PDB file of N, CA, C and O in Angstrom:
ATOM      1  N   MET A   1      33.067  10.319  -9.893  1.00  0.00           N
ATOM      2  CA  MET A   1      32.568   9.455 -10.930  1.00  0.00           C
ATOM      3  C   MET A   1      31.601  10.252 -11.804  1.00  0.00           C
ATOM      4  O   MET A   1      30.783  11.008 -11.282  1.00  0.00           O
ATOM      5  N   LYS A   2      31.683  10.095 -13.115  1.00  0.00           N
ATOM      6  CA  LYS A   2      30.771  10.775 -14.030  1.00  0.00           C
ATOM      7  C   LYS A   2      29.775   9.765 -14.598  1.00  0.00           C
ATOM      8  O   LYS A   2      30.108   8.601 -14.824  1.00  0.00           O
ATOM      9  N   TYR A   3      28.541  10.235 -14.824  1.00  0.00           N
ATOM     10  CA  TYR A   3      27.475   9.387 -15.354  1.00  0.00           C
ATOM     11  C   TYR A   3      26.778  10.118 -16.485  1.00  0.00           C
ATOM     12  O   TYR A   3      26.701  11.347 -16.471  1.00  0.00           O
ATOM     13  N   GLY A   4      26.271   9.386 -17.461  1.00  0.00           N
ATOM     14  CA  GLY A   4      25.519   9.986 -18.554  1.00  0.00           C
ATOM     15  C   GLY A   4      24.111  10.364 -18.147  1.00  0.00           C
ATOM     16  O   GLY A   4      23.472  11.172 -18.822  1.00  0.00           O
ATOM     17  N   ALA A   5      23.612   9.798 -17.055  1.00  0.00           N
ATOM     18  CA  ALA A   5      22.261  10.103 -16.580  1.00  0.00           C
ATOM     19  C   ALA A   5      22.270  11.419 -15.815  1.00  0.00           C
ATOM     20  O   ALA A   5      23.158  11.657 -14.996  1.00  0.00           O
ATOM     21  N   ARG A   6      21.303  12.260 -16.073  1.00  0.00           N
ATOM     22  CA  ARG A   6      21.235  13.568 -15.416  1.00  0.00           C
ATOM     23  C   ARG A   6      20.377  13.560 -14.158  1.00  0.00           C
ATOM     24  O   ARG A   6      20.488  14.464 -13.330  1.00  0.00           O
ATOM     25  N   ASN A   7      19.528  12.558 -14.006  1.00  0.00           N
ATOM     26  CA  ASN A   7      18.639  12.485 -12.848  1.00  0.00           C
ATOM     27  C   ASN A   7      19.346  11.775 -11.705  1.00  0.00           C
ATOM     28  O   ASN A   7      19.422  10.546 -11.679  1.00  0.00           O
ATOM     29  N   GLN A   8      19.871  12.565 -10.747  1.00  0.00           N
ATOM     30  CA  GLN A   8      20.619  11.992  -9.637  1.00  0.00           C
ATOM     31  C   GLN A   8      20.123  12.589  -8.327  1.00  0.00           C
ATOM     32  O   GLN A   8      19.961  13.804  -8.212  1.00  0.00           O
ATOM     33  N   LEU A   9      19.885  11.733  -7.344  1.00  0.00           N
ATOM     34  CA  LEU A   9      19.445  12.146  -6.014  1.00  0.00           C
ATOM     35  C   LEU A   9      20.323  11.469  -4.972  1.00  0.00           C
ATOM     36  O   LEU A   9      20.787  10.348  -5.184  1.00  0.00           O
ATOM     37  N   ASP A  10      20.552  12.133  -3.864  1.00  0.00           N
ATOM     38  CA  ASP A  10      21.239  11.516  -2.735  1.00  0.00           C
ATOM     39  C   ASP A  10      20.192  11.002  -1.763  1.00  0.00           C
ATOM     40  O   ASP A  10      19.143  11.626  -1.603  1.00  0.00           O
ATOM     41  N   GLY A  11      20.455   9.883  -1.113  1.00  0.00           N
ATOM     42  CA  GLY A  11      19.501   9.336  -0.167  1.00  0.00           C
ATOM     43  C   GLY A  11      20.153   8.378   0.800  1.00  0.00           C
ATOM     44  O   GLY A  11      21.359   8.137   0.749  1.00  0.00           O
ATOM     45  N   GLU A  12      19.325   7.829   1.693  1.00  0.00           N
ATOM     46  CA  GLU A  12      19.783   6.892   2.725  1.00  0.00           C
ATOM     47  C   GLU A  12      19.052   5.572   2.573  1.00  0.00           C
ATOM     48  O   GLU A  12      17.828   5.543   2.450  1.00  0.00           O
ATOM     49  N   VAL A  13      19.807   4.473   2.581  1.00  0.00           N
ATOM     50  CA  VAL A  13      19.224   3.134   2.491  1.00  0.00           C
ATOM     51  C   VAL A  13      18.450   2.862   3.781  1.00  0.00           C
ATOM     52  O   VAL A  13      19.012   2.921   4.875  1.00  0.00           O
ATOM     53  N   ILE A  14      17.148   2.563   3.642  1.00  0.00           N
ATOM     54  CA  ILE A  14      16.330   2.321   4.830  1.00  0.00           C
ATOM     55  C   ILE A  14      15.882   0.864   4.965  1.00  0.00           C
ATOM     56  O   ILE A  14      15.471   0.434   6.043  1.00  0.00           O
ATOM     57  N   GLU A  15      15.962   0.104   3.862  1.00  0.00           N
ATOM     58  CA  GLU A  15      15.538  -1.299   3.945  1.00  0.00           C
ATOM     59  C   GLU A  15      16.125  -2.083   2.780  1.00  0.00           C
ATOM     60  O   GLU A  15      16.212  -1.579   1.660  1.00  0.00           O
ATOM     61  N   ILE A  16      16.524  -3.313   3.051  1.00  0.00           N
ATOM     62  CA  ILE A  16      17.000  -4.226   2.011  1.00  0.00           C
ATOM     63  C   ILE A  16      16.247  -5.533   2.167  1.00  0.00           C
ATOM     64  O   ILE A  16      16.298  -6.164   3.223  1.00  0.00           O
ATOM     65  N   LYS A  17      15.546  -5.943   1.115  1.00  0.00           N
ATOM     66  CA  LYS A  17      14.835  -7.223   1.113  1.00  0.00           C
ATOM     67  C   LYS A  17      15.539  -8.154   0.141  1.00  0.00           C
ATOM     68  O   LYS A  17      15.688  -7.829  -1.037  1.00  0.00           O
ATOM     69  N   LYS A  18      15.974  -9.316   0.632  1.00  0.00           N
ATOM     70  CA  LYS A  18      16.675 -10.303  -0.200  1.00  0.00           C
ATOM     71  C   LYS A  18      15.740 -11.465  -0.501  1.00  0.00           C
ATOM     72  O   LYS A  18      14.991 -11.917   0.365  1.00  0.00           O
ATOM     73  N   ASP A  19      15.796 -11.950  -1.757  1.00  0.00           N
ATOM     74  CA  ASP A  19      14.980 -13.095  -2.161  1.00  0.00           C
ATOM     75  C   ASP A  19      15.681 -13.806  -3.305  1.00  0.00           C
ATOM     76  O   ASP A  19      15.802 -13.246  -4.394  1.00  0.00           O
ATOM     77  N   GLY A  20      16.136 -15.004  -3.085  1.00  0.00           N
ATOM     78  CA  GLY A  20      16.820 -15.757  -4.141  1.00  0.00           C
ATOM     79  C   GLY A  20      18.128 -15.090  -4.525  1.00  0.00           C
ATOM     80  O   GLY A  20      18.998 -14.877  -3.681  1.00  0.00           O
ATOM     81  N   VAL A  21      18.262 -14.756  -5.817  1.00  0.00           N
ATOM     82  CA  VAL A  21      19.484 -14.098  -6.300  1.00  0.00           C
ATOM     83  C   VAL A  21      19.311 -12.592  -6.436  1.00  0.00           C
ATOM     84  O   VAL A  21      20.249 -11.897  -6.825  1.00  0.00           O
ATOM     85  N   MET A  22      18.110 -12.072  -6.116  1.00  0.00           N
ATOM     86  CA  MET A  22      17.808 -10.646  -6.278  1.00  0.00           C
ATOM     87  C   MET A  22      17.521 -10.005  -4.928  1.00  0.00           C
ATOM     88  O   MET A  22      17.274 -10.690  -3.935  1.00  0.00           O
ATOM     89  N   CYS A  23      17.559  -8.673  -4.911  1.00  0.00           N
ATOM     90  CA  CYS A  23      17.179  -7.939  -3.715  1.00  0.00           C
ATOM     91  C   CYS A  23      16.524  -6.626  -4.115  1.00  0.00           C
ATOM     92  O   CYS A  23      16.689  -6.160  -5.242  1.00  0.00           O
ATOM     93  N   GLU A  24      15.783  -6.035  -3.192  1.00  0.00           N
ATOM     94  CA  GLU A  24      15.151  -4.728  -3.372  1.00  0.00           C
ATOM     95  C   GLU A  24      15.733  -3.807  -2.310  1.00  0.00           C
ATOM     96  O   GLU A  24      15.712  -4.126  -1.121  1.00  0.00           O
ATOM     97  N   VAL A  25      16.249  -2.668  -2.742  1.00  0.00           N
ATOM     98  CA  VAL A  25      16.860  -1.706  -1.834  1.00  0.00           C
ATOM     99  C   VAL A  25      15.993  -0.459  -1.808  1.00  0.00           C
ATOM    100  O   VAL A  25      15.817   0.187  -2.842  1.00  0.00           O
ATOM    101  N   LYS A  26      15.441  -0.101  -0.635  1.00  0.00           N
ATOM    102  CA  LYS A  26      14.630   1.111  -0.495  1.00  0.00           C
ATOM    103  C   LYS A  26      15.500   2.240   0.027  1.00  0.00           C
ATOM    104  O   LYS A  26      16.251   2.074   0.989  1.00  0.00           O
ATOM    105  N   VAL A  27      15.387   3.402  -0.629  1.00  0.00           N
ATOM    106  CA  VAL A  27      16.204   4.559  -0.299  1.00  0.00           C
ATOM    107  C   VAL A  27      15.289   5.747  -0.004  1.00  0.00           C
ATOM    108  O   VAL A  27      14.398   6.067  -0.791  1.00  0.00           O
ATOM    109  N   LYS A  28      15.524   6.404   1.151  1.00  0.00           N
ATOM    110  CA  LYS A  28      14.773   7.607   1.517  1.00  0.00           C
ATOM    111  C   LYS A  28      15.486   8.800   0.896  1.00  0.00           C
ATOM    112  O   LYS A  28      16.693   8.970   1.068  1.00  0.00           O
ATOM    113  N   VAL A  29      14.730   9.632   0.167  1.00  0.00           N
ATOM    114  CA  VAL A  29      15.290  10.818  -0.480  1.00  0.00           C
ATOM    115  C   VAL A  29      14.810  12.064   0.259  1.00  0.00           C
ATOM    116  O   VAL A  29      13.854  11.987   1.031  1.00  0.00           O
ATOM    117  N   PRO A  30      15.464  13.224   0.036  1.00  0.00           N
ATOM    118  CA  PRO A  30      15.154  14.435   0.801  1.00  0.00           C
ATOM    119  C   PRO A  30      13.682  14.854   0.819  1.00  0.00           C
ATOM    120  O   PRO A  30      13.244  15.484   1.782  1.00  0.00           O
ATOM    121  N   ALA A  31      12.919  14.527  -0.203  1.00  0.00           N
ATOM    122  CA  ALA A  31      11.508  14.933  -0.254  1.00  0.00           C
ATOM    123  C   ALA A  31      10.640  14.055   0.645  1.00  0.00           C
ATOM    124  O   ALA A  31       9.418  14.042   0.497  1.00  0.00           O
ATOM    125  N   GLN A  32      11.261  13.312   1.585  1.00  0.00           N
ATOM    126  CA  GLN A  32      10.550  12.386   2.470  1.00  0.00           C
ATOM    127  C   GLN A  32       9.770  11.340   1.677  1.00  0.00           C
ATOM    128  O   GLN A  32       8.705  10.890   2.101  1.00  0.00           O
ATOM    129  N   SER A  33      10.303  10.966   0.538  1.00  0.00           N
ATOM    130  CA  SER A  33       9.746   9.909  -0.298  1.00  0.00           C
ATOM    131  C   SER A  33      10.749   8.764  -0.335  1.00  0.00           C
ATOM    132  O   SER A  33      11.875   8.901   0.143  1.00  0.00           O
ATOM    133  N   THR A  34      10.339   7.642  -0.901  1.00  0.00           N
ATOM    134  CA  THR A  34      11.272   6.538  -1.079  1.00  0.00           C
ATOM    135  C   THR A  34      11.324   6.142  -2.544  1.00  0.00           C
ATOM    136  O   THR A  34      10.350   6.300  -3.280  1.00  0.00           O
ATOM    137  N   MET A  35      12.457   5.633  -2.949  1.00  0.00           N
ATOM    138  CA  MET A  35      12.637   5.049  -4.273  1.00  0.00           C
ATOM    139  C   MET A  35      13.209   3.659  -4.043  1.00  0.00           C
ATOM    140  O   MET A  35      13.845   3.407  -3.020  1.00  0.00           O
ATOM    141  N   CYS A  36      12.985   2.752  -4.993  1.00  0.00           N
ATOM    142  CA  CYS A  36      13.490   1.385  -4.873  1.00  0.00           C
ATOM    143  C   CYS A  36      14.355   1.042  -6.066  1.00  0.00           C
ATOM    144  O   CYS A  36      14.127   1.514  -7.180  1.00  0.00           O
ATOM    145  N   SER A  37      15.348   0.214  -5.813  1.00  0.00           N
ATOM    146  CA  SER A  37      16.186  -0.328  -6.866  1.00  0.00           C
ATOM    147  C   SER A  37      16.245  -1.830  -6.681  1.00  0.00           C
ATOM    148  O   SER A  37      16.404  -2.309  -5.559  1.00  0.00           O
ATOM    149  N   VAL A  38      16.118  -2.578  -7.763  1.00  0.00           N
ATOM    150  CA  VAL A  38      16.226  -4.029  -7.725  1.00  0.00           C
ATOM    151  C   VAL A  38      17.548  -4.406  -8.377  1.00  0.00           C
ATOM    152  O   VAL A  38      17.866  -3.940  -9.471  1.00  0.00           O
ATOM    153  N   MET A  39      18.313  -5.249  -7.701  1.00  0.00           N
ATOM    154  CA  MET A  39      19.620  -5.662  -8.215  1.00  0.00           C
ATOM    155  C   MET A  39      19.903  -7.078  -7.760  1.00  0.00           C
ATOM    156  O   MET A  39      19.189  -7.623  -6.918  1.00  0.00           O
ATOM    157  N   THR A  40      20.935  -7.667  -8.311  1.00  0.00           N
ATOM    158  CA  THR A  40      21.332  -9.006  -7.872  1.00  0.00           C
ATOM    159  C   THR A  40      22.018  -8.893  -6.514  1.00  0.00           C
ATOM    160  O   THR A  40      22.527  -7.833  -6.149  1.00  0.00           O
ATOM    161  N   LEU A  41      22.023  -9.995  -5.776  1.00  0.00           N
ATOM    162  CA  LEU A  41      22.735 -10.018  -4.497  1.00  0.00           C
ATOM    163  C   LEU A  41      24.230  -9.827  -4.718  1.00  0.00           C
ATOM    164  O   LEU A  41      24.913  -9.255  -3.869  1.00  0.00           O
ATOM    165  N   GLU A  42      24.743 -10.301  -5.850  1.00  0.00           N
ATOM    166  CA  GLU A  42      26.157 -10.111  -6.174  1.00  0.00           C
ATOM    167  C   GLU A  42      26.491  -8.624  -6.289  1.00  0.00           C
ATOM    168  O   GLU A  42      27.529  -8.182  -5.799  1.00  0.00           O
ATOM    169  N   SER A  43      25.607  -7.847  -6.942  1.00  0.00           N
ATOM    170  CA  SER A  43      25.814  -6.401  -7.054  1.00  0.00           C
ATOM    171  C   SER A  43      25.731  -5.738  -5.683  1.00  0.00           C
ATOM    172  O   SER A  43      26.515  -4.840  -5.375  1.00  0.00           O
ATOM    173  N   LEU A  44      24.786  -6.179  -4.866  1.00  0.00           N
ATOM    174  CA  LEU A  44      24.653  -5.632  -3.514  1.00  0.00           C
ATOM    175  C   LEU A  44      25.944  -5.855  -2.729  1.00  0.00           C
ATOM    176  O   LEU A  44      26.431  -4.951  -2.051  1.00  0.00           O
ATOM    177  N   ASP A  45      26.495  -7.068  -2.826  1.00  0.00           N
ATOM    178  CA  ASP A  45      27.755  -7.387  -2.140  1.00  0.00           C
ATOM    179  C   ASP A  45      28.922  -6.583  -2.714  1.00  0.00           C
ATOM    180  O   ASP A  45      29.750  -6.069  -1.962  1.00  0.00           O
ATOM    181  N   ASP A  46      28.990  -6.473  -4.044  1.00  0.00           N
ATOM    182  CA  ASP A  46      30.076  -5.715  -4.686  1.00  0.00           C
ATOM    183  C   ASP A  46      30.075  -4.256  -4.244  1.00  0.00           C
ATOM    184  O   ASP A  46      31.133  -3.670  -4.014  1.00  0.00           O
ATOM    185  N   LEU A  47      28.875  -3.669  -4.125  1.00  0.00           N
ATOM    186  CA  LEU A  47      28.758  -2.275  -3.701  1.00  0.00           C
ATOM    187  C   LEU A  47      28.861  -2.130  -2.188  1.00  0.00           C
ATOM    188  O   LEU A  47      29.036  -1.022  -1.679  1.00  0.00           O
ATOM    189  N   ASP A  48      28.754  -3.249  -1.463  1.00  0.00           N
ATOM    190  CA  ASP A  48      28.815  -3.261  -0.001  1.00  0.00           C
ATOM    191  C   ASP A  48      27.797  -2.282   0.595  1.00  0.00           C
ATOM    192  O   ASP A  48      28.115  -1.499   1.489  1.00  0.00           O
ATOM    193  N   ILE A  49      26.559  -2.348   0.074  1.00  0.00           N
ATOM    194  CA  ILE A  49      25.487  -1.469   0.548  1.00  0.00           C
ATOM    195  C   ILE A  49      24.794  -2.115   1.731  1.00  0.00           C
ATOM    196  O   ILE A  49      24.431  -3.290   1.696  1.00  0.00           O
ATOM    197  N   LYS A  50      24.613  -1.310   2.801  1.00  0.00           N
ATOM    198  CA  LYS A  50      23.925  -1.775   4.007  1.00  0.00           C
ATOM    199  C   LYS A  50      22.911  -0.713   4.423  1.00  0.00           C
ATOM    200  O   LYS A  50      23.010   0.446   4.021  1.00  0.00           O
ATOM    201  N   GLU A  51      21.933  -1.125   5.234  1.00  0.00           N
ATOM    202  CA  GLU A  51      20.970  -0.157   5.763  1.00  0.00           C
ATOM    203  C   GLU A  51      21.719   0.940   6.506  1.00  0.00           C
ATOM    204  O   GLU A  51      22.658   0.666   7.254  1.00  0.00           O
ATOM    205  N   GLY A  52      21.298   2.186   6.296  1.00  0.00           N
ATOM    206  CA  GLY A  52      21.930   3.331   6.934  1.00  0.00           C
ATOM    207  C   GLY A  52      22.989   3.992   6.062  1.00  0.00           C
ATOM    208  O   GLY A  52      23.417   5.108   6.358  1.00  0.00           O
ATOM    209  N   ASP A  53      23.428   3.317   4.976  1.00  0.00           N
ATOM    210  CA  ASP A  53      24.428   3.895   4.075  1.00  0.00           C
ATOM    211  C   ASP A  53      23.829   5.057   3.279  1.00  0.00           C
ATOM    212  O   ASP A  53      22.637   5.067   2.972  1.00  0.00           O
ATOM    213  N   ARG A  54      24.670   6.024   2.955  1.00  0.00           N
ATOM    214  CA  ARG A  54      24.302   7.111   2.045  1.00  0.00           C
ATOM    215  C   ARG A  54      24.661   6.646   0.638  1.00  0.00           C
ATOM    216  O   ARG A  54      25.770   6.165   0.406  1.00  0.00           O
ATOM    217  N   VAL A  55      23.734   6.789  -0.296  1.00  0.00           N
ATOM    218  CA  VAL A  55      23.957   6.383  -1.680  1.00  0.00           C
ATOM    219  C   VAL A  55      23.473   7.475  -2.621  1.00  0.00           C
ATOM    220  O   VAL A  55      22.730   8.370  -2.220  1.00  0.00           O
ATOM    221  N   LYS A  56      23.894   7.395  -3.854  1.00  0.00           N
ATOM    222  CA  LYS A  56      23.402   8.276  -4.906  1.00  0.00           C
ATOM    223  C   LYS A  56      22.474   7.450  -5.779  1.00  0.00           C
ATOM    224  O   LYS A  56      22.831   6.354  -6.211  1.00  0.00           O
ATOM    225  N   ILE A  57      21.284   7.976  -6.039  1.00  0.00           N
ATOM    226  CA  ILE A  57      20.319   7.334  -6.919  1.00  0.00           C
ATOM    227  C   ILE A  57      20.517   7.925  -8.304  1.00  0.00           C
ATOM    228  O   ILE A  57      20.488   9.144  -8.475  1.00  0.00           O
ATOM    229  N   ILE A  58      20.718   7.065  -9.288  1.00  0.00           N
ATOM    230  CA  ILE A  58      20.927   7.506 -10.659  1.00  0.00           C
ATOM    231  C   ILE A  58      19.824   6.887 -11.507  1.00  0.00           C
ATOM    232  O   ILE A  58      19.768   5.666 -11.655  1.00  0.00           O
ATOM    233  N   ALA A  59      18.948   7.716 -12.063  1.00  0.00           N
ATOM    234  CA  ALA A  59      17.811   7.215 -12.830  1.00  0.00           C
ATOM    235  C   ALA A  59      17.961   7.594 -14.297  1.00  0.00           C
ATOM    236  O   ALA A  59      18.181   8.758 -14.632  1.00  0.00           O
ATOM    237  N   LYS A  60      17.839   6.601 -15.164  1.00  0.00           N
ATOM    238  CA  LYS A  60      17.887   6.835 -16.602  1.00  0.00           C
ATOM    239  C   LYS A  60      16.845   5.917 -17.231  1.00  0.00           C
ATOM    240  O   LYS A  60      16.893   4.699 -17.061  1.00  0.00           O
ATOM    241  N   ALA A  61      15.918   6.506 -17.948  1.00  0.00           N
ATOM    242  CA  ALA A  61      14.825   5.753 -18.569  1.00  0.00           C
ATOM    243  C   ALA A  61      14.079   4.976 -17.486  1.00  0.00           C
ATOM    244  O   ALA A  61      13.608   5.582 -16.523  1.00  0.00           O
ATOM    245  N   VAL A  62      13.958   3.663 -17.614  1.00  0.00           N
ATOM    246  CA  VAL A  62      13.222   2.874 -16.627  1.00  0.00           C
ATOM    247  C   VAL A  62      14.134   2.243 -15.590  1.00  0.00           C
ATOM    248  O   VAL A  62      13.654   1.519 -14.718  1.00  0.00           O
ATOM    249  N   ASN A  63      15.434   2.495 -15.659  1.00  0.00           N
ATOM    250  CA  ASN A  63      16.384   1.899 -14.727  1.00  0.00           C
ATOM    251  C   ASN A  63      16.689   2.840 -13.576  1.00  0.00           C
ATOM    252  O   ASN A  63      16.865   4.041 -13.777  1.00  0.00           O
ATOM    253  N   VAL A  64      16.752   2.290 -12.363  1.00  0.00           N
ATOM    254  CA  VAL A  64      17.175   3.029 -11.187  1.00  0.00           C
ATOM    255  C   VAL A  64      18.407   2.321 -10.635  1.00  0.00           C
ATOM    256  O   VAL A  64      18.319   1.188 -10.163  1.00  0.00           O
ATOM    257  N   LEU A  65      19.561   2.997 -10.694  1.00  0.00           N
ATOM    258  CA  LEU A  65      20.821   2.422 -10.251  1.00  0.00           C
ATOM    259  C   LEU A  65      21.284   3.113  -8.994  1.00  0.00           C
ATOM    260  O   LEU A  65      20.990   4.292  -8.796  1.00  0.00           O
ATOM    261  N   LEU A  66      22.008   2.403  -8.127  1.00  0.00           N
ATOM    262  CA  LEU A  66      22.577   2.988  -6.921  1.00  0.00           C
ATOM    263  C   LEU A  66      24.091   3.023  -7.059  1.00  0.00           C
ATOM    264  O   LEU A  66      24.694   2.107  -7.619  1.00  0.00           O
ATOM    265  N   ALA A  67      24.699   4.083  -6.547  1.00  0.00           N
ATOM    266  CA  ALA A  67      26.152   4.198  -6.525  1.00  0.00           C
ATOM    267  C   ALA A  67      26.573   4.562  -5.122  1.00  0.00           C
ATOM    268  O   ALA A  67      26.003   5.468  -4.514  1.00  0.00           O
ATOM    269  N   ARG A  68      27.567   3.865  -4.601  1.00  0.00           N
ATOM    270  CA  ARG A  68      28.106   4.176  -3.276  1.00  0.00           C
ATOM    271  C   ARG A  68      29.405   4.913  -3.478  1.00  0.00           C
ATOM    272  O   ARG A  68      30.328   4.387  -4.100  1.00  0.00           O
ATOM    273  N   GLU A  69      29.493   6.115  -2.965  1.00  0.00           N
ATOM    274  CA  GLU A  69      30.691   6.926  -3.138  1.00  0.00           C
ATOM    275  C   GLU A  69      31.506   6.914  -1.852  1.00  0.00           C
ATOM    276  O   GLU A  69      30.958   6.983  -0.752  1.00  0.00           O
ATOM    277  N   GLY A  70      32.811   6.827  -2.006  1.00  0.00           N
ATOM    278  CA  GLY A  70      33.676   6.885  -0.840  1.00  0.00           C
ATOM    279  C   GLY A  70      34.140   5.580  -0.326  1.00  0.00           C
ATOM    280  O   GLY A  70      34.877   5.531   0.658  1.00  0.00           O
TER     281      GLY A  70
END
């Protein structure tokens, strides 16, 4: 998959907090830091993201998007 955003990191989902129609997904990155992405529960289900999954973090401007490959 190709993306226009150049800031991409690989990481592991360590926590998912669900609230209403939104959720917060925490991802551990190689620098032993975490990044968070907020998305709808529908997007979480569509991507089938679960704790322990490997994801790609794609950051552009103020948006942090997650992509599940494979």
